[in-house]
N, C-alpha and C positions, 0 to 999 in steps of 0.2 A: 481552544475548543474549535473543532471543525464546524464549518458553516457552508451552506450552499450560496452564500454571498461571495462568490469567488473573486479574488483579486490576484494581481501578479505574484507568482511564487507560491500560491496556496494549492493544495491538492485538489484537483477538479475532476479526476477520472481514475479508475482502476480497472484492469482487466486480467483475465485468466487465460493462459495458454495451456492447453491440455491435449493429450493424445486421443481422448474420447469425450467429446462434448456431451454426449448423451449420458455417460456415466457421471460426469460432473454435474449435470442437471439433476440426476437422481440423488447424489450425495448432498449437494447444497440445498436442494429442495427439502430433503429430509431434515437437514440440520437447521436451516434458517427459514424455511418456508418459501424460498425463492421459486419463481417460475422463469422460464426462458423463452424469450421472443426473438425469432430470427430477424435480422435486419434486411432480409431479402436475398434472392439468388445472386444479385450483383455484388453483394458484400462478401462473397467467398466463404460463407458459413459463419460469419461473425454475427453475434446477437447480443441481447441485453438480458441480464439477470434482473428480475424485478420483484419488489416487495409491495404487495397491494397496489399494483399498477405503476409504481414509481421505480425508476431505474437506480439500482444500487451498485452495478458493476457491468462490465462487458465480458465476453468470453468467446473463444474460438478454438478450433482444433489446430494443433501444431504437430508436425512430424519430428522424429528425433533429429533429423538433419536441420530442422529449423530452430531447434533449441529444446532445453529441458523444460518440463512442466513447471509453471510458476506464476506468481502474481506480479504484475508490473504497475507501479504507481506513476501517475502523470501529474505534472505541476503546470499551473496556468502560465501562459506566455502571451504577450500582445503581439509577438513577432517570432515565430518558430525558427526562421532563418537566422535572425540575430542571436537567438539563444544558442543555436548550433555553433555559431562563431565564438560565443562566450565560453561554451563548453571546451572547445579546442584550445582557446587561449589560456584557459585555467588548467590545462593538463588532462582533460577528459577526452573521450573518443566518441565520434558519431558512428553509431551502429547502423541506423537507417536514416538516410538523409530526409530532410523535411519534405513532406508530400501532402497534397490535398486529399481529404476523404470526402469525395463528392462535394456537397455544399455544407457538410456538417462542421468542418473545421480543418485545421492543418496540424499535422503531428510529426514528431521525430523521436527516435529512440537513441539513448546514449549509455555510456558507462562512465562512472567517475574514475579518478585516478587509482582508486583501490580495486576497481573492477566491478563495483556494485552497479547494477543496471537501473535505469529510470527512464522516463519519457516526458515529453512536454506536449500540451494540447493548447493550440490557439483556437479559441471558440469561433465557430461560424453559426450555423443554425442550432447546433448542439452546444448548449452552454455548459454542460457538465452533468454530474450526478444530480439526481432529483432528491435524494435522501441521504443524510449522514447523521451520525450520533444517535439514531434510534435503533432499537433491537433489530438485528439482521442487517445492519449497515456499517460502513466504515466509521470508526471512531478515533483511531490513533494510528500512528506508524512510527517505526523505529529503524534507524540506520545503524547497522553493526559494521564497524570499520576499524582497521588496525591502528589508525592514528586519528583520534577525534578532532584534534586541532586542525590537521590538514583537511579532514572531511568538512568541517564547518567552514574553513576558509574557501574551499572550492565552491560549495553551494551558496555561500554569501556573495562570492564574486559573480556567480551566474544569475542568482535570483534576488540578491539583496536581503536575505533573511536577517532577522534580529534574534538574539539568543539570551537565555537565562540559564544559570547553572546551579545544580544542587549536588552535594556529595552522595555517593551511593551508600546504602545502609551498611554494607559490609566493609566499607573503607577501602574498596579496591580501586576507586577512582571517582570521576565525576560524571554526572548525567546532564547532558546539555539539551535544553528544550528550545525549539525554534518556532518562530511566528513570522508572518509576512512583514515586509518593510512598512513602516508607518502605522503599524497596529500595536495594540497593547498586549501584554503577556496573556490576557484573557483569550487571545486569538491563537494561542499555542496549538499546533496540530500534530507535533511529533517530537521525537527525541533522538539523540545521537549517543550511542554507547560504545565503549571499548570492546572490540570483538573478543579479546583474550579473557575478559572478565566473565564471559558467559559460555561455559563449555557446550551448552546445547547449540549455540549458534556458531561457535568457533570451528566446529568440524565441517561446516558447510561454506565457510568463507564469507566475505563481505556481501551484504545484501540489505535491501529494504524489506521490512516485515510489516504487513498490514494487520491491524487489529479490528475485529468486528464486535460490536456491542451485542450482548446477550442478556436475557433476564436472569438466567440461572447458569452460572459457569459450570458447576458440577454436572448438571443434567445435560448441558451441551457437549461436554467432554464424553459422557457416557454414550450419547447419541452418535457422536463422530466415530467412536470406537465401534459401535454396533453397525454403522454404515460402511465399515471397511477402512476408516481413516486410521491415522497413527497419533498416539499421544506422545509428543516429544518432551513435554514438561507438564507434570500433573498440576492441578490448580493450587495456587498460592495466594495469600493475601498480601496486599501492600497498603500500609496505613495511608489514609488520605486519598487513596486512588480507587481501590476495589479489589476484586478477586479475578485473576486471569490465569490462562493456560495456553500452552503452545502446541499446535497440532499440525498435521499434514493430511491432505486429502488422499484418496486411494492411489492417485497417480504420482504423489510425492510433492505436490505444491504446498509450500509452507505458509502458515498464517497463524494468528492467535485470536483468542476470544476474551472479551473483557466484560465482567459484571461490575458496572460502576458502583462506587460506594453508595450512591443514592438509591441503588436497587438492592443493596444488601439488607437481609432481614435481621 
């Protein structure tokens, strides 16, 4: 379960790169009720998506030359420079070298050996997200990768994650759940799934997919569609988990929504 009591290796930030931050503000505002607060002119257009005054994500405008629209997940590190070395030693690549973000913290952006992008955040004044697991906030994440064993090995080497495994319902393989080192399985925050087992994801290649909690999955899907988003996978139920769907915003950034079982009627 995600928590804002961040420890090494736990997700502590997420942000959106989009060609039009104003359109993103309209879409996510209509879908989740988010507002957007600029971090100031010195931040180059970067800002915070907030829910009732609590930061749930960051966001910024990116040009096509800078990259495709998408969500990037950050994992906590006590030393971003040491994490960058670990990434390279484990076969990943450093996309953006570690750099200070004013006094807020220190960040770096990477890709794992399969090409899935992720980042790290070494907290300074900004300790991370203010809200997770509540409606309109990050509640889970999944890595889709061609080789789950190799993927787990890489991230375990970099962050020290611990794992638990369960068979997929259709018998196509195993679903691996991860939690930070030294925590119990109750601290699971994400899963690792074989890319080939999910046609919806296979077409787009390896990536991290964020899930946001919603009160009503079907209503959220209808709203996303009305706001110009795309339904990549219609709502489905998963026993013991809840009801979820996979979406994309109008710019093409992919994400999912989850109505936890406790909120099922």
